[in-house]
C-alpha positions in Angstrom: 117.0 146.0 163.5 115.1 143.4 161.5 117.3 140.8 160.4 117.4 138.4 157.5 115.6 134.4 158.7 118.3 131.9 157.7 116.7 129.8 155.4 117.0 126.0 155.5 120.3 124.6 154.5 122.3 126.7 156.6 124.3 125.1 158.9 123.9 127.2 161.9 120.3 126.3 161.8 121.6 122.4 163.3 123.6 123.5 165.8 122.9 122.8 169.3 122.9 126.1 171.4 126.0 127.7 173.3 124.3 128.3 177.0 124.4 132.1 177.0 126.2 133.5 180.2 124.8 136.5 182.3 127.7 138.7 180.7 126.8 138.0 177.3 128.0 141.0 175.0 124.4 143.0 173.6 122.4 140.4 174.4 119.2 142.7 175.3 120.1 144.1 171.5 119.9 140.9 169.9 116.7 139.8 171.6 115.5 143.4 170.6 116.2 142.5 167.5 114.5 139.1 167.3 111.4 140.5 168.2 111.6 143.0 165.7 112.6 140.5 163.2 109.9 137.7 163.9 107.0 140.7 164.6 108.1 141.6 160.6 108.0 138.2 159.8 104.4 137.5 160.9 105.9 134.8 163.2 104.4 133.7 166.9 108.1 132.5 167.6 112.2 132.7 166.6 114.8 130.7 167.6 118.6 132.5 167.6 119.7 129.8 165.2 117.2 131.1 162.8 119.0 134.7 162.7 122.6 133.1 162.5 123.7 132.6 166.5 124.1 129.3 168.0 122.8 130.2 171.6 120.0 128.5 173.9 117.8 131.5 173.5 114.3 131.7 171.5 111.5 134.2 171.7 107.5 133.7 171.6 104.7 136.1 171.2 101.6 134.0 170.7 99.5 136.6 169.9 98.0 135.5 166.6 96.8 132.5 168.3 94.8 134.7 170.9 91.1 134.0 169.3 91.3 130.7 169.2 93.3 129.6 172.1 92.8 130.9 175.3 95.5 129.9 176.9 98.0 132.3 174.8 96.3 135.8 175.8 99.2 138.0 177.2 101.6 135.0 176.2 105.0 136.9 175.4 108.5 135.5 176.6 112.0 135.3 176.5 113.4 131.7 176.6 117.2 131.6 177.6 119.1 128.8 178.3 115.7 126.7 178.2 115.5 122.9 179.4 112.1 120.8 178.8 112.6 118.9 182.0 108.9 116.4 180.8 106.3 116.4 177.9 103.0 114.9 179.0 99.0 114.0 177.9 97.7 112.9 174.8 99.9 113.5 171.6 98.0 115.7 169.2 98.7 116.8 165.9 98.5 120.3 164.6 99.9 121.8 161.2 103.3 123.9 162.1 105.3 126.1 159.9 108.1 127.8 159.9 110.1 131.3 159.3 113.0 129.0 157.7 110.5 127.0 155.9 108.5 129.3 153.8 105.6 127.7 151.7 105.9 124.6 154.1 103.0 123.5 156.4 103.0 119.9 158.1 101.5 117.8 160.7 103.3 117.0 163.2 102.4 115.1 166.4 103.5 116.9 169.8 102.3 116.5 173.4 100.1 118.9 175.2 101.7 119.6 178.0 105.1 120.5 178.9 107.5 121.4 182.2 110.2 124.0 181.1 112.9 125.8 183.2 114.6 128.8 181.6 116.0 132.2 182.6 114.4 135.3 181.2 116.2 138.5 179.6 117.0 139.1 183.5 118.3 135.6 183.6 115.7 135.0 186.6 115.2 131.3 186.4 111.6 130.1 186.2 110.0 126.6 186.0 106.6 126.5 184.6 104.1 124.0 182.8 102.7 125.1 179.9 100.0 123.6 177.7 98.1 123.7 174.5 99.4 125.7 171.7 101.6 127.6 174.1 103.5 124.3 174.5 103.3 123.5 170.7 105.2 126.6 170.3 107.5 126.2 172.8 108.5 122.8 171.6 109.0 123.8 168.5 111.1 126.6 169.0 113.5 124.7 171.6 113.7 121.9 169.1 115.6 124.9 166.9 118.1 125.1 170.0 118.7 121.3 169.8 119.3 121.6 166.2 115.9 119.8 165.3 113.2 120.9 162.7 109.7 120.1 162.4 110.3 118.5 159.2 112.4 115.9 161.0 109.2 115.1 163.5 107.2 114.7 160.3 106.4 110.5 159.0 109.5 110.0 156.5 107.9 109.5 153.4 106.2 112.9 153.8 109.8 114.2 154.1 111.0 112.4 151.2 107.8 113.8 149.1 109.2 117.6 150.4 112.3 117.0 148.8 112.2 119.6 145.6 110.6 122.5 147.9 113.2 121.8 150.3 115.9 122.0 147.6 114.0 125.3 146.1 114.1 127.2 149.9 118.4 126.4 149.6 118.1 127.8 146.4 116.4 131.0 147.4 113.2 129.9 144.5 110.9 130.6 147.0 108.3 133.8 147.9 108.5 135.4 151.0 107.4 138.8 152.2 110.2 139.0 155.0 114.0 139.2 154.9 115.7 136.1 154.0 119.2 134.8 153.4 119.5 131.4 151.4 122.7 129.3 151.5 122.7 128.7 148.0 121.0 132.0 145.8 119.8 131.2 142.5 122.0 132.3 139.7 120.6 135.4 137.6 121.1 134.7 133.9 
């Protein structure tokens, strides 16, 4: 089922995710719905907070990046209870966007390599080192699980300049091609 993506302004987006126990009810359904939602919105990653769950869960399918970034080939994973152990390398800038922030794209500086520990959808534990665009997507989604937005990582003056766009997103005064839920829908006259 395609779920609405929660827009900037919803308190759940700022909530740190709760650790997910193995017996969490309907987790497979939540994950399947997240994938369906992400594909419908043409995203490459989606965190649980973006569909209203305050859980330590995010998904990634980097297929849209395969052509320009070889490390993205075949990278499709579920990350449960993830923990970034280490970020390393020379920081690099890349323009990021986010399904919860339609119409906003900003340069974000991140490290190109991460070591991450997580559980997959079967609660099997993994520790991996990810690099390049994969590391970036994972850092972006992991930030969501910690209540951090990509716009929190940009220059404060640049963020201030986005104030009107952010207010418009909260009011639902944006055009999107996917299902969204806004905290303050604009009034119909």
